[in-house]
C-alpha positions in Angstrom: 24.2 -30.3 -10.4 21.0 -30.7 -8.4 20.9 -29.9 -4.7 17.9 -30.7 -2.6 16.8 -30.9 1.0 13.6 -31.0 2.9 13.6 -29.6 6.4 11.0 -30.8 9.0 7.9 -28.7 8.9 7.6 -26.4 11.9 3.9 -26.2 13.1 2.7 -22.6 13.3 2.2 -21.0 16.7 -1.4 -21.0 17.8 -1.4 -17.3 18.3 0.0 -16.3 14.9 -1.6 -16.4 11.5 1.0 -18.3 9.4 0.9 -18.9 5.7 2.8 -21.3 3.6 3.9 -20.1 0.2 5.7 -21.7 -2.8 8.2 -19.4 -4.5 9.7 -20.3 -7.9 12.6 -18.4 -9.4 14.2 -18.6 -12.9 17.2 -16.4 -14.0 20.6 -16.4 -15.5 23.0 -18.5 -13.3 25.5 -16.6 -11.1 26.8 -16.3 -7.6 24.8 -15.1 -4.7 21.3 -15.8 -5.9 20.3 -18.3 -3.2 21.9 -16.2 -0.5 20.0 -13.1 -1.6 16.6 -14.9 -2.0 16.9 -16.7 1.4 18.0 -13.5 3.0 14.8 -11.8 1.8 12.8 -14.6 3.3 14.6 -14.3 6.6 13.8 -10.6 6.6 10.1 -11.4 6.9 10.7 -14.1 9.5 10.2 -16.9 7.0 11.1 -20.5 7.6 12.1 -22.5 4.5 10.5 -26.0 4.7 11.5 -27.3 1.3 14.1 -26.2 -1.2 15.1 -27.5 -4.6 17.5 -25.9 -7.0 19.1 -26.7 -10.4 21.6 -25.1 -12.8 21.1 -26.1 -16.4 24.5 -26.6 -17.9 23.1 -26.3 -21.4 21.3 -23.0 -21.0 23.2 -21.6 -18.0 19.8 -20.8 -16.4 19.2 -21.2 -12.6 16.0 -22.7 -11.3 14.8 -22.5 -7.7 11.7 -23.7 -5.8 11.1 -22.9 -2.1 8.3 -23.5 0.3 8.2 -20.9 3.0 6.2 -20.6 6.2 5.8 -17.0 7.4 3.3 -14.6 9.0 4.0 -12.1 6.2 1.5 -11.5 3.5 2.2 -12.0 -0.2 2.7 -8.3 -0.6 5.2 -8.2 2.2 7.1 -11.1 0.8 7.1 -9.4 -2.6 8.4 -6.2 -1.1 11.2 -8.0 0.6 12.1 -9.8 -2.7 11.9 -6.6 -4.8 15.6 -5.6 -4.6 16.7 -9.2 -5.3 14.3 -9.4 -8.3 15.8 -6.2 -9.7 19.4 -7.2 -9.0 19.3 -10.6 -10.6 16.5 -10.0 -13.1 14.5 -12.8 -11.6 11.4 -14.3 -13.3 9.6 -15.4 -10.1 6.2 -16.4 -8.9 4.6 -16.7 -5.4 1.6 -18.9 -4.7 -0.1 -20.4 -1.7 0.8 -24.0 -1.1 -2.2 -26.3 -1.8 -4.3 -23.6 -3.5 -6.5 -25.4 -6.2 -5.4 -24.4 -9.7 -8.3 -23.4 -11.9 -8.3 -26.0 -14.7 -10.3 -26.4 -17.9 -10.5 -29.9 -19.2 -11.0 -30.7 -22.9 -12.3 -34.1 -23.9 -13.7 -36.1 -26.8 -15.1 -39.6 -26.2 -12.5 -41.5 -24.1 -13.5 -41.6 -20.4 -10.5 -42.9 -18.5 -8.5 -39.7 -18.1 -11.4 -37.4 -17.3 -12.8 -39.9 -14.9 -9.5 -40.2 -13.0 -9.0 -36.4 -12.8 -12.5 -35.7 -11.5 -12.3 -38.6 -9.1 -9.0 -37.4 -7.7 -10.4 -33.8 -7.3 -13.5 -35.2 -5.6 -11.4 -37.3 -3.2 -9.3 -34.3 -2.3 -6.1 -35.8 -3.8 -5.5 -33.4 -6.7 -5.1 -29.7 -6.1 -7.1 -28.4 -9.0 -10.6 -26.9 -9.4 -12.5 -27.7 -12.6 -15.2 -25.1 -13.4 -15.9 -26.7 -16.8 -15.4 -29.7 -19.1 -15.6 -28.8 -22.8 -15.8 -31.6 -25.4 -16.4 -32.0 -29.0 -18.8 -35.0 -28.4 -21.6 -35.4 -25.9 -20.3 -38.7 -24.6 -18.7 -37.4 -21.5 -21.7 -35.3 -20.2 -23.0 -38.0 -17.8 -19.5 -38.5 -16.4 -19.1 -34.8 -15.7 -22.6 -34.6 -14.3 -21.8 -37.5 -11.9 -19.1 -35.3 -10.4 -21.2 -32.2 -10.5 -18.9 -30.4 -13.0 -20.5 -28.2 -15.7 -20.2 -29.7 -19.2 -20.4 -28.2 -22.7 -20.4 -29.9 -26.1 -19.4 -28.2 -29.3 -18.8 -30.2 -32.5 -15.6 -29.8 -34.4 -16.6 -31.1 -37.9 -15.0 -28.8 -40.3 -12.8 -25.7 -40.1 -15.6 -23.4 -39.1 -16.7 -25.5 -36.1 -13.1 -26.1 -35.0 -12.5 -22.4 -35.0 -15.7 -21.9 -32.9 -14.6 -24.5 -30.5 -11.3 -22.8 -30.0 -13.0 -19.4 -29.5 -15.1 -21.0 -26.8 -11.9 -22.3 -25.2 -10.6 -18.7 -25.1 -13.8 -17.4 -23.7 -13.8 -20.1 -21.0 -10.2 -19.3 -20.1 -11.1 -15.7 -19.5 -14.5 -16.3 -17.9 -13.2 -18.8 -15.3 -9.7 -17.3 -14.8 -8.2 -20.6 -16.1 -4.6 -21.3 -15.2 -4.2 -24.8 -16.7 -5.8 -26.5 -19.7 -5.7 -30.3 -19.8 -6.3 -32.3 -22.9 -7.8 -35.4 -21.4 -7.7 -37.4 -24.7 -9.1 -34.5 -26.7 -8.5 -35.9 -30.1 -8.2 -32.6 -32.1 -5.2 -30.7 -33.1 -5.1 -27.2 -31.6 -4.3 -24.3 -34.0 -0.8 -22.7 -33.8 -2.5 -19.5 -32.5 -4.2 -21.2 -29.6 -1.0 -23.2 -28.8 0.9 -19.9 -28.5 -1.8 -18.4 -26.3 -1.7 -21.3 -24.0 2.1 -21.8 -24.0 3.4 -23.3 -20.8 -0.1 -24.0 -19.3 -1.6 -26.6 -21.6 -0.9 -30.3 -21.0 -1.6 -33.2 -23.3 -1.5 -37.0 -22.8 -0.9 -39.6 -25.4 0.2 -43.2 -25.8 3.9 -43.9 -26.1 3.8 -45.3 -29.7 4.1 -42.0 -31.3 5.5 -41.3 -33.8 5.6 -45.0 -34.8 2.0 -45.9 -34.7 -0.2 -42.9 -35.8 -3.9 -42.7 -36.5 -6.6 -45.1 -35.6 -6.2 -48.3 -33.6 -2.6 -47.8 -32.4 -2.8 -50.7 -30.0 -3.8 -53.0 -32.8 -0.9 -51.8 -34.8 1.3 -52.4 -31.8 0.0 -55.9 -31.4 0.7 -56.6 -35.0 4.3 -55.5 -34.6 4.8 -57.4 -31.4 5.7 -54.5 -29.1 7.4 -55.3 -25.9 6.6 -52.1 -23.9 3.6 -49.8 -23.6 3.6 -46.4 -21.9 2.3 -42.8 -22.0 3.7 -39.3 -22.3 2.4 -36.1 -20.8 3.8 -32.9 -22.3 3.1 -29.2 -22.8 1.2 -28.5 -26.0 3.1 -26.7 -28.8 2.5 -26.1 -32.5 4.8 -29.1 -33.1 2.3 -31.9 -32.8 3.0 -34.2 -29.8 6.6 -32.8 -29.5 6.2 -30.3 -26.7 8.4 -30.3 -23.5 7.9 -33.6 -21.7 6.6 -33.5 -18.1 6.2 -37.2 -17.3 6.4 -40.6 -18.9 5.7 -44.1 -17.9 6.4 -47.5 -19.5 5.3 -51.1 -18.8 6.8 -54.3 -20.2 4.5 -56.6 -22.2 4.9 -59.7 -24.2 3.3 -61.8 -26.9 0.6 -63.2 -24.7 -1.3 -59.9 -24.5 -4.3 -59.3 -26.7 -5.0 -56.0 -28.4 -7.7 -55.3 -25.8 -5.3 -56.1 -22.9 -2.6 -53.8 -24.5 -5.2 -51.0 -24.6 -6.2 -51.5 -21.0 -2.5 -51.4 -19.9 -2.0 -48.3 -22.0 -5.0 -46.5 -20.7 -3.9 -47.2 -17.1 -0.5 -45.7 -18.0 -2.2 -42.6 -19.5 -4.2 -42.1 -16.4 -1.3 -42.2 -14.0 1.0 -40.2 -16.2 -1.5 -37.4 -16.8 -2.5 -37.3 -13.1 1.2 -36.9 -12.1 1.9 -34.2 -14.6 -1.2 -32.2 -13.5 -0.2 -32.7 -9.8 3.3 -31.4 -10.4 2.0 -28.4 -12.4 -0.5 -27.5 -9.7 2.2 -27.7 -7.1 4.5 -25.3 -9.1 7.1 -28.1 -9.5 7.3 -27.8 -13.3 9.6 -25.1 -14.8 10.4 -24.7 -18.5 14.0 -24.8 -19.7 13.6 -24.2 -23.4 12.3 -27.3 -25.1 12.6 -29.4 -21.9 11.3 -29.2 -18.3 12.8 -29.0 -14.9 10.7 -31.1 -12.5 11.3 -30.5 -8.7 9.7 -33.6 -7.3 
């Protein structure tokens, strides 16, 4: 059962330095969790402005996301929560609402997803910060430069170059304190080792034809088979190729009048919107993992 509500936001008093935090909680389901967590928030004079909770019947895990307005610091909120964390063995995280999440974008040659992400950041609509775009082709360098984002190109022809590229990904993650890696149509398979290192913080986007139409020219394959719907899937990257926990999907109906070029345009639009939504939800701490699936607190 899902229970949700959103209380009206109370403007902070002019004389007090108020902060708005997002708190996520994952633990074994049981009685008293919400009461204990909200009691700790009340103890620091916190006001809950948004709350979402879910109990997974399959795994018997409890998921909670709260937005809290309070004058307390993160340390003070952590101290108030400490007895609750110990009592219920909570896996929890506190962040500042709206804080830009440091994001590394990987690309190849396709421009549509990278262009949309960087445009949304530049327009102030996407709460991420992109210190670097890393690609295995130089094609995207002018686009990154247009938005003033540093760009690096490392080829991936052969096992040795692929390993060097992944080593650079690791270096960039450490160097820039990366919290999220986005594969914006990066057309290379990540090694199982890197997938494990980035588990739960690496998002990929692909067309909806998989596993039916693999390889080159999937839209031409789809045209030849007369597909009636086109879409996209954004998911966490795992060592199981294109089978990680799904974050968001979109689908559009099409018919026989569409050319392969039109199908590709429709599909790329779906990829852009789907990836943007997945990244937004991740940056807002609205995506929680439940085994091989996700809990999305919209």
